[in-house]
LOBA-590357 format. One line per 5 residues: number of its first residue (from 0); their letters; for each residue x, y, z of C-alpha. Coordinates in Angstrom, 1 decimal. Each point is the difference from the previous one (the first is absolute). Example, Ala and Ser with C-alpha at 12.3 -4.5 7.8 and 13.67 -1.06 7.14 Angstrom:
// residues 2
0) as) 12.3 -4.5 7.8 ~ 1.4 3.4 -0.7
//
This chain:
// residues 411
0) mpkdl) -8.0 7.9 25.3 ~ 1.2 3.6 -0.5 ~ -1.9 2.6 -2.6 ~ 2.0 2.4 -2.2 ~ -1.4 3.1 2.1
5) thpgl) 0.8 2.0 -3.4 ~ -2.2 -2.3 -2.0 ~ -2.6 -1.4 2.0 ~ -1.3 -2.1 -2.9 ~ 3.4 -1.8 0.0
10) vvpsl) 1.2 -2.5 2.9 ~ 3.7 -1.3 0.4 ~ -0.8 -3.4 1.8 ~ 2.5 -1.1 2.7 ~ 1.6 -3.0 -1.7
15) ggvar) 1.8 -2.6 2.4 ~ 2.1 -3.0 -0.6 ~ 3.0 -0.5 -2.4 ~ 0.3 -1.7 -3.5 ~ 1.0 -3.3 -0.5
20) pglct) 3.3 -1.3 -0.6 ~ 1.2 -1.3 -3.7 ~ -2.3 0.4 -2.9 ~ -2.4 2.9 1.5 ~ -1.2 3.1 -1.4
25) dcgvs) -1.5 1.0 3.2 ~ -3.6 0.1 -1.3 ~ -1.4 0.7 3.6 ~ -1.1 -3.4 1.0 ~ 2.6 -0.9 1.9
30) rmgdg) -0.5 3.0 2.0 ~ -3.9 -0.8 0.6 ~ -1.0 -2.4 3.3 ~ -0.1 -3.2 -1.7 ~ 3.6 -1.3 -0.2
35) racgr) -0.6 -2.9 -1.9 ~ -2.0 2.0 -2.6 ~ 3.2 0.4 -2.1 ~ 0.2 -3.9 -0.6 ~ -3.5 0.3 -1.8
40) acqfi) 0.3 3.2 -1.6 ~ 3.7 0.3 -1.2 ~ 0.6 0.2 -3.8 ~ 3.3 -1.0 0.4 ~ -0.8 -3.5 1.4
45) qpdye) -2.4 -1.9 -1.9 ~ -2.1 2.1 -2.3 ~ -3.7 -1.3 -1.2 ~ -0.7 2.5 -2.8 ~ -2.5 -2.3 -2.0
50) saehr) -2.0 -0.4 3.6 ~ 0.2 3.5 0.5 ~ -0.9 1.3 -3.4 ~ -3.3 -2.2 0.0 ~ -0.8 1.1 3.7
55) vhgrv) 0.7 3.8 -1.0 ~ -1.4 0.1 -3.6 ~ -2.3 -2.8 -0.5 ~ 2.5 -1.9 -2.4 ~ 3.8 -0.7 -0.8
60) adpal) 1.9 1.8 -2.7 ~ -0.1 -1.8 -3.1 ~ 3.1 0.5 -1.9 ~ -2.1 -1.2 -3.5 ~ -1.2 3.9 0.5
65) geeaf) 3.1 1.2 -1.0 ~ 1.1 2.8 2.1 ~ -1.6 -1.7 3.3 ~ 3.1 -2.4 -0.3 ~ 1.8 3.3 0.9
70) fgvtq) -1.9 2.2 1.8 ~ -2.5 -2.2 1.7 ~ -3.7 0.1 0.3 ~ -1.4 2.6 -2.2 ~ -3.4 1.3 -0.2
75) smvra) 0.9 3.1 -2.0 ~ 3.3 1.9 -0.8 ~ 0.3 3.6 -0.7 ~ 2.9 2.8 -0.8 ~ -1.5 3.0 1.7
80) rlapp) 0.9 3.1 1.6 ~ -1.7 2.4 2.8 ~ -1.2 3.2 -1.4 ~ 1.2 2.4 1.2 ~ 3.0 -2.0 1.8
85) aegaq) 0.0 0.4 3.8 ~ 2.6 2.0 1.3 ~ 2.9 -1.8 1.6 ~ -0.8 -3.3 -1.6 ~ 2.4 -2.3 -1.3
90) wtgit) -1.6 -0.5 -3.1 ~ -3.5 1.7 -0.4 ~ -1.6 -0.8 3.4 ~ -2.1 -3.2 -0.8 ~ 0.8 -2.1 3.1
95) talaa) -0.8 2.6 2.3 ~ -3.0 1.2 -1.9 ~ -1.5 -3.7 0.0 ~ 0.3 -0.1 4.0 ~ -1.2 3.7 0.3
100) sller) -3.2 -0.8 -2.2 ~ -0.9 -3.3 2.4 ~ 0.2 2.3 3.0 ~ -2.2 2.8 -1.7 ~ -2.6 -2.5 -1.0
105) grvda) 0.0 -1.6 3.4 ~ 1.1 -3.4 -1.0 ~ 2.7 0.0 2.3 ~ 0.6 1.4 3.7 ~ 3.9 -0.1 -0.6
110) vlavr) 2.8 -0.2 -2.2 ~ 3.3 -1.6 0.8 ~ 2.9 1.6 -1.7 ~ 3.5 1.5 0.6 ~ 1.2 3.6 -0.1
115) phped) 3.5 1.5 0.3 ~ 1.2 0.2 3.4 ~ 0.5 3.3 1.6 ~ 3.8 -0.5 0.3 ~ 0.6 -1.4 -3.3
120) rwrpe) -1.9 0.2 -3.2 ~ 1.1 -3.1 -1.5 ~ -1.1 -2.0 2.9 ~ -3.4 -1.9 -0.1 ~ -1.9 0.9 3.3
125) pvivt) -3.5 -2.3 -0.1 ~ -3.1 2.2 0.9 ~ -3.7 -0.5 0.5 ~ -1.8 2.5 -2.3 ~ -3.6 0.9 0.6
130) dpael) -0.4 3.4 -1.7 ~ 0.5 -0.1 -3.8 ~ 1.8 3.2 -0.1 ~ 2.7 -1.5 2.2 ~ 0.9 -2.4 -2.8
135) aqcrg) 1.7 2.6 -1.6 ~ 2.9 -0.4 2.9 ~ 0.3 -3.7 -1.7 ~ 0.6 0.8 -3.6 ~ 3.6 -0.6 -1.5
140) mrmgy) 2.8 -2.9 0.6 ~ 1.4 -1.2 3.5 ~ 2.9 -2.3 -0.1 ~ 0.7 -2.3 3.1 ~ -1.9 -2.6 1.5
145) aptla) -3.6 1.3 1.3 ~ -1.9 -2.4 2.7 ~ -3.3 1.2 -1.3 ~ -1.9 -3.4 1.0 ~ 1.0 1.1 3.7
150) alepa) -2.6 2.3 -0.4 ~ -2.9 -2.4 -0.5 ~ -0.2 -0.5 3.9 ~ -0.1 3.7 1.0 ~ -2.5 0.6 -2.9
155) aaagh) -2.3 -2.8 1.4 ~ 0.3 1.2 3.5 ~ -1.2 3.5 -1.2 ~ -3.2 -1.6 -1.0 ~ 0.5 0.1 -4.0
160) kriav) -1.7 -3.0 -1.6 ~ 0.4 0.9 -3.6 ~ 3.5 0.8 -1.0 ~ 2.2 0.3 -3.3 ~ 3.8 -0.8 0.1
165) igipc) 2.6 1.6 -2.6 ~ 2.8 -2.5 -0.2 ~ 2.6 -1.9 -1.8 ~ -0.1 -3.4 -0.9 ~ 1.6 -1.7 3.0
170) qvyal) -2.5 2.0 2.5 ~ -2.9 -1.1 -2.3 ~ 1.1 -3.5 -0.1 ~ -0.1 0.2 3.9 ~ -3.0 2.0 0.3
175) ralea) -1.8 -2.8 -1.8 ~ 1.0 -2.7 1.5 ~ -1.4 1.5 3.5 ~ -2.6 1.9 -1.4 ~ -2.8 -2.5 1.1
180) elgfk) 1.0 0.1 3.5 ~ 0.4 3.6 0.5 ~ -3.5 1.0 0.6 ~ -0.6 2.8 -2.5 ~ -3.3 0.0 -1.9
185) riyvi) 1.7 1.2 -3.2 ~ 3.5 0.4 -1.2 ~ 0.6 1.9 -3.4 ~ 3.9 -0.7 -1.1 ~ 1.7 2.5 -2.3
190) gtpcs) 3.4 -1.4 -1.0 ~ 3.0 1.6 -1.6 ~ 2.3 -2.1 -1.9 ~ 3.5 -1.4 1.9 ~ 2.2 3.0 0.3
195) dnttt) 3.2 -1.7 0.4 ~ 0.3 1.1 3.5 ~ 3.2 0.7 2.1 ~ 0.6 1.6 3.3 ~ -0.5 3.8 0.4
200) erfhe) 3.9 0.1 1.1 ~ 0.9 -1.8 -3.2 ~ -2.0 2.3 -2.1 ~ 1.5 3.2 1.2 ~ 3.3 -1.7 -1.0
205) flall) -1.2 -0.2 -3.5 ~ -1.4 3.7 0.2 ~ 3.4 1.3 0.8 ~ 1.5 -1.9 -3.1 ~ -2.5 1.5 -2.4
210) derpd) 0.3 3.8 1.2 ~ 2.8 2.0 1.9 ~ -3.1 1.5 1.8 ~ -2.2 -3.3 1.1 ~ -1.9 1.8 2.8
215) tisyl) -1.6 2.1 -2.6 ~ -1.4 -2.8 -2.2 ~ -3.6 0.3 0.7 ~ -1.5 -2.7 -2.5 ~ 1.8 -3.1 -1.7
220) efrad) -1.7 -2.2 -2.4 ~ 1.1 -2.7 -2.4 ~ -1.8 0.5 -3.3 ~ -1.4 -2.2 -2.6 ~ 2.2 2.0 -2.6
225) yrvel) 3.1 -1.6 1.7 ~ 0.9 3.2 2.0 ~ 0.0 1.1 3.7 ~ -1.6 3.2 0.4 ~ 1.3 2.2 2.8
230) rfddg) -1.6 3.0 1.3 ~ 1.3 2.7 2.6 ~ -0.9 2.3 2.7 ~ 2.4 2.5 -0.4 ~ -1.0 1.4 -3.2
235) rpmrv) 1.7 -2.1 -2.6 ~ -1.6 -1.3 -2.8 ~ -1.2 -3.5 -0.5 ~ 3.1 -2.3 -1.1 ~ -0.4 -3.5 -1.8
240) vpflk) 2.6 -2.7 0.2 ~ 0.0 -2.8 -2.4 ~ 0.1 -3.5 1.8 ~ 3.1 -0.8 -1.6 ~ 1.6 2.7 1.7
245) lpisk) -1.0 -0.6 3.4 ~ 2.8 -0.6 2.4 ~ -1.1 -3.8 0.6 ~ 3.8 -1.3 0.0 ~ 0.5 2.3 3.2
250) lpadf) -2.7 -1.5 2.0 ~ 0.3 -2.7 2.5 ~ -0.8 -3.5 -0.8 ~ -2.9 -0.1 2.6 ~ -1.4 3.3 -1.3
255) fpmtc) -3.2 -1.8 -0.8 ~ -0.7 -2.7 3.0 ~ -0.7 -3.6 -0.9 ~ -3.9 0.1 0.4 ~ 0.0 2.7 -2.8
260) ktcvd) 2.4 -2.3 -2.3 ~ -2.5 -2.8 0.7 ~ -3.2 1.5 -0.4 ~ -2.7 -2.3 -1.5 ~ -2.7 2.6 -0.6
265) ytnrl) 1.4 3.4 -1.8 ~ -3.6 0.9 -1.0 ~ -2.0 -0.4 3.2 ~ -2.0 -2.7 -1.2 ~ -2.3 -0.1 3.0
270) aditv) -1.1 3.5 0.4 ~ -3.6 1.0 -1.1 ~ 1.8 2.5 -2.4 ~ 3.7 0.7 -1.1 ~ 1.1 3.3 -0.7
275) gymgg) 3.5 0.2 -1.7 ~ 2.1 1.4 -2.8 ~ 1.7 -2.9 -1.7 ~ -2.6 -0.6 -3.0 ~ -1.1 3.8 0.2
280) dgdqw) 2.5 1.4 -2.5 ~ 0.2 3.2 1.8 ~ -3.3 0.0 1.4 ~ -1.3 -2.5 3.2 ~ -0.7 -3.2 -0.9
285) viarn) -3.4 -1.5 2.0 ~ -1.1 -3.5 0.5 ~ -3.6 -0.6 1.4 ~ 0.0 -3.7 1.0 ~ -3.1 -0.6 1.6
290) hrgae) -3.6 1.8 0.8 ~ 1.5 2.0 2.6 ~ 2.9 1.4 -2.0 ~ -2.9 0.7 -2.6 ~ -1.8 1.9 2.3
295) mlegi) 3.0 2.0 1.3 ~ 1.0 0.9 -3.8 ~ -3.5 1.2 -0.6 ~ -0.3 2.4 2.8 ~ 3.1 1.9 -1.8
300) rdrlt) -1.1 -0.8 -3.4 ~ -1.2 3.8 -0.4 ~ 3.3 1.2 0.6 ~ 2.1 -2.3 -2.2 ~ 1.7 0.9 -3.6
305) erplt) 0.4 -3.5 -1.1 ~ 2.1 -0.9 -3.4 ~ 0.4 -3.4 -1.9 ~ 2.6 -2.2 1.4 ~ 3.4 -0.2 -1.8
310) dkgkr) 2.0 -3.2 -1.0 ~ 3.2 1.1 -1.4 ~ 3.4 -1.9 -0.9 ~ 1.5 -3.2 1.2 ~ 0.9 -1.1 3.1
315) egavk) 1.7 -3.4 -0.4 ~ 3.4 1.5 -0.6 ~ -0.1 2.3 2.7 ~ -1.5 -2.9 2.6 ~ 3.0 -2.2 -1.3
320) gflan) 2.4 2.3 0.8 ~ -1.2 0.7 3.3 ~ 0.1 -3.8 0.8 ~ 3.5 -0.3 -1.2 ~ 1.2 3.2 1.9
325) teraa) -1.8 -1.4 3.3 ~ 1.7 -3.4 -0.5 ~ 3.4 1.8 -0.1 ~ -0.8 2.2 2.9 ~ 0.4 -2.9 2.5
330) gglpl) -2.8 1.3 2.4 ~ 0.9 3.5 -0.3 ~ -1.5 2.7 -2.4 ~ -0.3 -0.8 -3.6 ~ 3.4 0.7 -1.6
335) rsmpd) 0.0 1.7 -3.3 ~ 2.8 -0.8 -2.4 ~ -0.7 2.9 -2.4 ~ 2.9 2.2 -0.7 ~ -0.2 3.8 1.0
340) warpi) 0.0 1.2 -3.4 ~ -3.0 -2.0 -0.8 ~ -2.1 1.1 2.6 ~ -1.1 3.4 -1.4 ~ -1.2 -1.5 -3.2
345) vaflq) -1.9 -2.8 1.7 ~ -1.3 2.5 2.3 ~ -1.5 1.7 -3.2 ~ -1.2 -2.7 -1.5 ~ -1.7 -1.8 2.9
350) prigp) -3.2 2.4 0.4 ~ -0.3 -0.1 -3.9 ~ 0.3 -3.5 -0.9 ~ 0.0 -1.9 3.5 ~ -3.3 -1.6 1.2
355) rglef) -2.7 2.4 1.2 ~ -3.3 -0.2 1.4 ~ -1.7 -3.5 0.5 ~ 3.7 -1.5 -1.5 ~ 1.9 2.0 2.7
360) ararv) -2.6 -1.6 2.6 ~ 0.7 -3.4 -1.1 ~ 3.8 0.7 -0.1 ~ -0.1 1.0 3.9 ~ -2.1 -3.0 0.9
365) emkai) 2.6 -2.5 -1.6 ~ 2.8 1.7 1.3 ~ -1.4 -0.3 3.3 ~ -0.9 -3.7 -0.1 ~ 3.7 -0.7 -1.5
370) etvlh) 1.7 2.0 2.9 ~ -2.3 -2.0 2.5 ~ 1.1 -3.4 -1.1 ~ 3.5 0.9 -0.6 ~ 0.4 1.5 3.4
375) lrray) -1.8 -2.4 2.0 ~ 1.8 -2.9 -1.7 ~ 3.3 1.8 0.9 ~ -1.1 1.2 3.8 ~ -2.6 -2.4 0.9
380) parvk) -0.3 -3.3 -2.0 ~ -1.9 -1.7 2.3 ~ -2.8 2.7 -0.1 ~ -0.5 0.0 -3.9 ~ -2.6 -2.8 0.1
385) nmvpp) -2.1 1.8 2.5 ~ 0.4 3.7 -0.8 ~ -0.3 0.0 -3.7 ~ -3.6 -0.1 -1.0 ~ -1.3 -1.5 -3.6
390) hvwrv) -0.5 3.2 -1.7 ~ 3.5 0.9 0.6 ~ 1.5 -3.1 -1.4 ~ -2.4 0.5 -3.1 ~ 1.5 3.4 -0.5
395) aaryg) 3.6 -1.2 0.6 ~ -0.3 -3.3 -2.5 ~ 0.2 2.4 -3.2 ~ 3.4 0.6 1.1 ~ 1.1 -3.7 0.9
400) lvpaq) -0.5 0.3 3.9 ~ -2.2 -3.0 0.7 ~ -0.2 -1.7 3.3 ~ 2.5 -2.9 0.8 ~ -1.5 -3.1 1.2
405) detrd) 0.6 1.1 3.8 ~ -1.3 3.6 -0.6 ~ -4.0 -0.8 -0.2 ~ -2.3 -0.5 3.1 ~ -0.7 -3.5 -1.1
410) s) 3.5 -1.1 -0.2
//
């Protein structure tokens, strides 16, 4: 397991094996020693979120509690920013601050995360971090598959007994499925919401459509104000592009893999704490789901500036439009029928009258539920009954998407 000689508190583990064919996000389980583990752990086979939630959080998400119908088990939900913000962070740095705090307070021996690959700043490279200062390398967004869970075995072999894992939902589901058999004394899970991933190569194609000098783009973020923010390392000022002006029509139909089009857990329901942007309305959105999540949040509370959650606008029209566009796309990216002359007007209006804060987050969760059902019905109809859990059907039902007789597990 090679060390990074420049950064002794960070290890780049040697990862063997290969990703599975088909619906696979290369979470890393297929690269581990047990070749049958994927069958027990994969979110894209027969996920059981209710059992997992009860095991992880002590209870199942309760739709009667309102927001839990959309976002999963919630102990507390805050809108916050790190003060001062961490240099190089995607937002303000709460995710890596939580992990660094665990190391500083001796709660964990190591953190499994990703950093930018030395040869490509956008490609994720799994790392095992033991020095809190080295988590600065892990700030920011990466695009592409990251077999982070393959680092579990090297971490155990190095003698680490208490670890933290920073992961996206499909990684976290697999981690939770295998958690009891991994042999660690304690695992803290810091989750980020689904990132609508694509391959690093495809992402470079997208960057090339956004700017004539794509190699100079150092930062990209899809913001909650319906704009994409771009920053550059060649001295140019920051640039923002409204969503409606993105070159979506020029992207190939398979730009987003089928796994991301059929994601059933956009908010990382099985993490101890979820840190994202959707409900943050310009800040970060933090959901502590259990006592471990609350403990992690309390560890950085004195560095957080919190503001009231917002809940603005109406989502229903936008979500119905997304449903219609996705149906018309026939498996490709959602099509937009809006004429070119109207785009600047709508781009101006969206951040002013469109859903914001929690309503924006609800809209994204509903869109992902709709996308999952429609794409599975088209591409893998036989898998619908096993892959779509009850919480997704409950969200999609508002828009007329309900399971057919042969689309439930008891059929």
